[in-house]
C-alpha positions in Angstrom: 31.6 -7.3 -10.5 28.6 -7.5 -12.9 25.7 -5.1 -12.3 22.5 -7.0 -12.7 19.8 -4.3 -12.4 16.2 -5.3 -11.9 13.9 -4.9 -15.0 12.8 -1.3 -15.8 9.9 -0.2 -13.6 10.8 -2.5 -10.7 13.1 -2.1 -7.7 15.1 -4.1 -5.1 14.2 -3.0 -1.6 16.9 -3.4 1.1 17.1 -2.3 4.7 16.7 0.3 6.0 14.0 1.1 3.4 12.4 -2.2 3.9 11.8 -1.2 7.5 9.8 1.8 6.3 7.6 -0.5 4.3 7.0 -2.7 7.3 6.1 0.3 9.4 3.6 1.5 6.8 2.0 -2.0 6.4 1.8 -2.4 10.2 0.1 1.0 10.6 -2.4 -0.1 7.9 -3.2 -3.3 9.8 -3.5 -1.5 13.1 -5.8 1.2 11.8 -8.0 -1.0 9.6 -8.4 -3.7 12.3 -9.9 -1.0 14.6 -12.6 -0.5 12.0 -13.3 -4.3 11.9 -11.3 -5.2 8.8 -9.4 -8.5 8.5 -6.5 -9.2 6.1 -7.1 -11.1 2.8 -4.3 -12.3 0.6 -5.2 -13.2 -3.0 -3.0 -14.6 -5.9 -0.9 -12.2 -7.8 -2.4 -13.5 -11.0 -6.0 -14.4 -11.9 -7.9 -15.6 -15.0 -8.0 -12.7 -17.4 -11.8 -12.5 -17.4 -11.7 -11.6 -13.7 -10.3 -8.2 -14.7 -12.1 -7.8 -18.0 -15.5 -8.3 -16.4 -14.5 -6.5 -13.2 -12.8 -3.4 -14.6 -14.6 -3.1 -18.0 -13.2 -3.9 -21.4 -13.1 -0.2 -22.4 -10.9 0.9 -19.5 -7.4 1.9 -20.3 -6.1 -0.6 -17.8 -7.6 -3.5 -19.7 -7.0 -2.0 -23.1 -3.3 -1.0 -22.7 -1.7 -1.9 -19.4 -2.3 -5.5 -18.4 0.4 -8.2 -18.3 -1.4 -11.2 -19.9 -0.1 -14.7 -20.7 -1.3 -18.2 -21.3 -0.8 -21.1 -18.9 0.1 -24.6 -20.2 -3.6 -25.4 -20.6 -4.2 -22.5 -22.8 -6.1 -20.4 -20.3 -5.5 -16.7 -20.3 -4.0 -15.4 -17.1 -3.2 -11.8 -16.0 -0.9 -10.4 -13.3 -3.2 -8.3 -11.2 -3.3 -4.6 -12.2 -5.3 -3.7 -9.1 -6.8 -5.3 -6.0 -10.5 -5.0 -6.1 -11.5 -7.5 -8.9 -9.4 -10.3 -7.3 -10.8 -9.6 -3.8 -14.3 -9.8 -5.2 -13.5 -13.1 -6.9 -12.4 -14.4 -3.5 -15.4 -13.0 -1.7 -17.7 -14.9 -4.2 -16.8 -17.9 -2.1 -18.4 -16.4 1.0 -22.0 -15.6 1.9 -21.6 -11.9 0.8 -24.4 -12.4 -1.8 -26.8 -13.0 1.1 -26.2 -9.4 2.4 -23.5 -10.4 4.9 -21.0 -7.6 5.1 -17.4 -8.5 4.5 -14.6 -6.1 5.6 -11.2 -6.9 4.3 -7.9 -5.2 3.7 -4.9 -6.2 1.5 -1.4 -5.2 0.6 1.0 -6.4 -2.1 2.4 -5.9 -5.6 0.3 -5.0 -8.6 1.5 -4.9 -12.3 0.8 -2.5 -15.1 2.7 -2.0 -18.4 3.1 1.7 -18.0 6.0 4.0 -18.8 8.1 4.1 -15.6 8.2 7.5 -13.9 8.6 8.9 -10.4 6.1 7.1 -8.1 4.8 5.0 -11.1 6.4 1.6 -11.5 5.5 -1.5 -13.6 5.5 -3.5 -10.4 4.0 -1.2 -7.8 2.5 -1.9 -4.4 -0.9 -1.0 -3.0 -2.6 -1.0 0.4 -6.3 -1.2 0.0 -9.6 -2.1 1.7 -13.0 -3.4 0.5 -16.3 -3.3 2.4 -18.6 -5.5 0.4 -22.2 -6.6 0.7 -24.1 -3.5 1.8 -24.8 -0.1 0.5 -25.2 3.0 2.7 -23.9 6.6 2.5 -22.5 6.3 6.1 -20.4 3.3 5.1 -18.9 5.4 2.4 -18.1 8.2 4.8 -16.6 5.9 7.4 -14.4 4.3 4.7 -13.1 7.8 3.7 -12.5 8.7 7.3 -10.6 5.5 7.8 -8.3 6.3 4.9 -7.6 9.8 6.4 -6.9 8.2 9.8 -4.4 5.8 8.2 -2.5 8.7 6.4 -2.3 10.6 9.7 -1.0 7.4 11.4 2.0 7.3 9.1 2.7 11.0 9.5 1.0 12.3 6.3 -1.1 15.4 6.9 -2.1 18.5 4.8 -3.5 16.2 2.1 -6.4 17.2 -0.1 -9.6 15.1 -0.3 -11.7 15.5 -3.4 -15.1 13.7 -3.6 -17.8 13.5 -6.3 -20.7 11.3 -7.3 -21.1 9.0 -10.3 -24.8 8.4 -9.6 -26.2 5.0 -10.5 -26.5 3.1 -13.8 -29.9 4.7 -14.6 -28.3 8.2 -14.3 -25.6 7.5 -16.9 -27.6 7.9 -20.1 -29.0 11.4 -19.3 -25.7 12.6 -17.9 -23.8 11.3 -20.9 -26.2 13.0 -23.2 -25.4 16.3 -21.5 -21.7 15.7 -21.8 -21.9 14.5 -25.3 -23.8 17.5 -26.5 -21.2 19.8 -24.9 -18.0 18.0 -25.8 -19.2 17.3 -29.3 -18.9 21.1 -30.0 -15.2 21.1 -28.9 -13.8 17.9 -30.3 -11.5 19.7 -32.8 -9.8 21.5 -29.9 -9.3 18.4 -27.8 -6.4 15.9 -27.5 -6.4 12.7 -29.6 -7.1 10.5 -26.5 -10.2 12.6 -25.7 -11.5 12.2 -29.2 -11.3 8.5 -28.7 -12.8 8.7 -25.2 -15.7 10.7 -26.7 -16.7 7.5 -28.6 -15.6 4.8 -26.0 -16.0 6.3 -22.5 -16.9 10.0 -22.4 -16.5 10.1 -18.6 -12.7 9.8 -19.0 -12.7 13.2 -20.7 -13.4 14.8 -17.4 -10.2 13.3 -16.0 -7.9 14.4 -18.8 -4.7 16.0 -17.7 -3.9 17.8 -21.0 -4.1 21.6 -20.7 -6.1 22.2 -23.9 -8.8 19.7 -22.6 -8.7 21.1 -19.0 -9.9 24.5 -20.1 -12.9 22.9 -22.0 -13.7 20.5 -19.1 -13.7 23.4 -16.6 -16.7 25.0 -18.4 -18.6 21.7 -18.8 -22.3 21.8 -17.7 -23.4 20.4 -14.3 -24.1 16.8 -15.3 -25.0 15.9 -11.7 -28.1 18.0 -12.1 -29.4 15.3 -14.4 -29.0 12.6 -11.8 -32.1 11.3 -9.9 -33.1 12.9 -6.7 -32.3 9.7 -4.9 -28.7 9.8 -6.2 -28.2 13.4 -5.3 -29.6 12.8 -1.8 -27.2 9.9 -1.3 -24.3 12.1 -2.1 -25.6 14.9 0.2 -25.8 12.3 3.0 -22.1 11.3 2.5 -21.1 15.0 2.6 -23.2 15.5 5.8 -21.5 12.5 7.5 -18.0 13.8 6.6 -19.0 17.2 8.1 -20.1 15.4 11.3 -16.7 13.5 11.4 -14.9 16.8 10.8 -13.2 15.5 7.6 -12.4 18.4 5.3 -13.2 17.7 1.6 -13.7 19.4 -1.8 -16.5 18.5 -4.2 -14.8 18.1 -7.5 -17.1 17.5 -10.5 -14.1 16.5 -12.7 -13.3 13.5 -10.5 -14.8 10.4 -12.0 -12.1 7.7 -11.5 -11.1 5.5 -14.4 -13.0 2.3 -13.9 -16.5 1.4 -15.1 -17.7 -0.2 -11.9 -18.0 3.0 -9.8 -21.4 4.3 -8.7 -22.3 7.0 -6.2 -19.3 8.2 -4.2 -15.8 8.5 -5.7 -12.9 10.1 -3.9 -9.2 10.8 -4.3 -6.5 12.1 -1.9 -3.6 14.1 -3.2 -0.6 15.8 -1.7 1.4 18.8 -3.0 4.7 17.2 -2.0 4.5 14.9 -5.1 4.6 17.8 -7.6 2.7 17.0 -10.8 1.9 13.4 -9.8 -0.2 14.4 -6.7 -2.5 11.5 -6.2 -1.6 9.1 -3.3 -4.9 7.2 -2.8 -8.4 6.9 -4.2 -11.5 4.8 -4.5 -15.2 4.8 -4.2 -18.4 2.9 -4.2 -19.0 0.3 -6.9 -21.2 -2.6 -8.1 -19.5 -5.7 -9.4 -20.8 -9.0 -10.7 -19.2 -11.9 -8.9 -18.3 -15.1 -10.9 -21.5 -17.1 -11.6 -23.9 -14.5 -10.2 -26.6 -12.7 -12.2 -26.9 -9.7 -9.9 -24.2 -7.2 -8.8 -22.9 -7.0 -5.3 -22.3 -3.5 -3.8 -19.1 -2.4 -2.2 -16.9 0.5 -1.3 -13.1 0.7 -1.0 -9.9 2.4 -1.8 -6.3 1.7 -2.7 -3.2 3.7 -1.7 0.1 3.5 -3.7 2.9 2.6 -1.2 5.7 4.0 -3.3 3.9 7.4 -3.4 3.2 7.3 0.3 6.9 6.8 1.0 7.7 9.7 -1.4 5.4 12.0 0.6 6.9 10.9 3.9 10.4 11.5 2.6 9.4 15.0 1.3 7.9 15.8 4.6 11.1 14.8 6.4 9.6 12.0 8.3 12.4 9.9 9.8 12.6 6.2 9.0 12.2 3.8 11.9 15.5 2.7 13.3 16.6 -0.7 12.3 16.9 -3.0 15.3 20.6 -3.5 15.9 22.2 -6.4 17.7 22.4 -5.9 21.5 25.5 -8.0 21.7 28.1 -9.5 19.4 29.6 -12.8 20.5 33.3 -13.3 19.9 34.7 -16.8 20.1 38.3 -17.8 20.2 38.6 -21.4 19.3 36.1 -24.1 18.1 34.8 -24.9 21.7 34.1 -21.2 22.3 32.3 -20.9 19.0 30.0 -23.8 19.8 29.4 -22.3 23.3 28.6 -19.0 21.7 26.2 -20.6 19.3 24.4 -22.1 22.2 24.3 -18.8 24.1 23.1 -16.9 21.1 20.2 -19.4 20.7 19.1 -18.9 24.3 19.4 -15.1 24.1 17.4 -15.0 20.8 14.7 -17.2 22.3 14.4 -14.6 25.1 14.0 -11.8 22.5 17.5 -10.4 22.5 19.0 -9.7 19.1 22.4 -11.2 18.8 25.1 -11.6 16.2 28.2 -13.8 16.4 31.2 -14.9 14.5 30.8 -18.6 13.3 34.0 -18.8 11.2 37.5 -19.2 12.5 38.8 -15.6 12.4 41.4 -13.6 14.2 40.4 -11.6 17.3 40.9 -8.3 15.5 38.8 -9.4 12.6 36.0 -10.4 15.0 36.1 -7.1 16.7 35.8 -5.4 13.4 32.7 -7.5 12.9 31.4 -6.3 16.2 31.9 -2.7 15.2 30.1 -3.2 11.9 27.1 -4.8 13.7 26.4 -1.7 15.7 26.2 -3.8 18.9 26.9 -1.8 22.1 28.9 -4.7 23.6 31.1 -7.5 22.5 31.0 -10.7 24.5 34.4 -12.4 24.3 35.5 -15.9 25.4 38.1 -18.5 24.6 39.4 -21.6 26.3 40.4 -19.8 29.5 36.9 -18.1 29.9 35.2 -21.4 29.2 37.2 -23.1 31.9 36.4 -20.3 34.4 32.7 -20.1 33.3 33.0 -16.4 32.8 32.6 -13.9 29.9 34.6 -10.8 29.0 32.3 -8.0 28.1 33.8 -5.2 26.1 31.9 -1.8 25.9 32.2 -0.9 22.2 31.7 2.8 23.0 34.5 3.4 25.5 36.6 0.2 25.2 36.3 -0.8 28.8 36.2 -4.5 29.7 34.4 -6.3 32.5 34.4 -10.0 33.6 31.0 -11.4 34.5 29.6 -14.9 35.3 28.2 -16.5 32.2 24.8 -17.0 34.0 24.5 -13.2 34.4 24.8 -12.2 30.7 21.0 -11.9 30.1 20.5 -9.5 33.0 23.7 -7.6 32.0 22.5 -7.1 28.4 18.9 -6.2 29.5 20.2 -3.6 32.0 22.5 -2.2 29.3 19.7 -1.9 26.8 17.4 -0.2 29.3 20.0 2.4 30.2 20.5 3.5 26.6 
């Protein structure tokens, strides 16, 4: 048999793993809806300019990682590398520009042309939220607290929350001057990527993971001191709100996040169970220009990598939810019995009872083997004789005992059997 593996950096997801995904997605919907967020589903591809304008042309995502192609009309399209830009494009069709707050959450596949690694795929999945239209420190704090509540809901605790401030656009020039003066003295000792970042996007140097750069970054001056008093007060208010909510955090001046649209609060959650690749979720406050608009709209949000969340759950020994097994397996001996079983299965399923049955003409032994494989606790057997008597033979798959019951009593029998498990 040929082995047709999925493309590198992608994966097929079967049961029971698919059940874990459903549980995580359901937990997200349950938690976020309690905070007033509704689900939004956007296309998996957008016009390329949605991401170029939204993320910034100088970001590594736009420069190196996007899957871009042309449609038949010659328009450039890109598979979404993240969720925020597409969500903002969708919200441009609402009254969000009039200051009406929009709270949405999303989940689905994203695409980046990265080197595949543990917890990092080319088709990966994110769960995220966006709160768009208004700007307040307490909104930022509530968003962070909601992310922490979601992680706890899926059994992930002992995570680390790092927060920082990016200030506002007016703060960038004085802060960059401080950083440029310092890093300019150390360029010869820094990695090639950071030498490029020094010219293109000096903030990314703060996020470099190379050891030689880490030592230099650790001694960088306090650029936040150059921010305006208003920006520093905003961040202090976020911290005070997190204190009031009893959400533990660490102020990390190296945390800047990789996208150009961030202002004020940025945050990242990590977990030691992932080893070197510790980040499991992150986000922050941003300002983005919606299509056709001349002024930016404020928002705050985050995204969590589903694959990484599942890796943490596995490392913590969190059991997967049990797949729902069939309550009964219907065995039919003869064509008339198979038709009758098909009708019975339809009625039981409509009443919420999971049922499997044999629909091909197979031997009694082969059908019982099917009943064993299904995991059903009972096999319901009938042939021409049982049809004539309007009875069913119920076989307990655990101890092998058999009982005859009236066919009208099968629903009550199965329900009682399931309740007694």
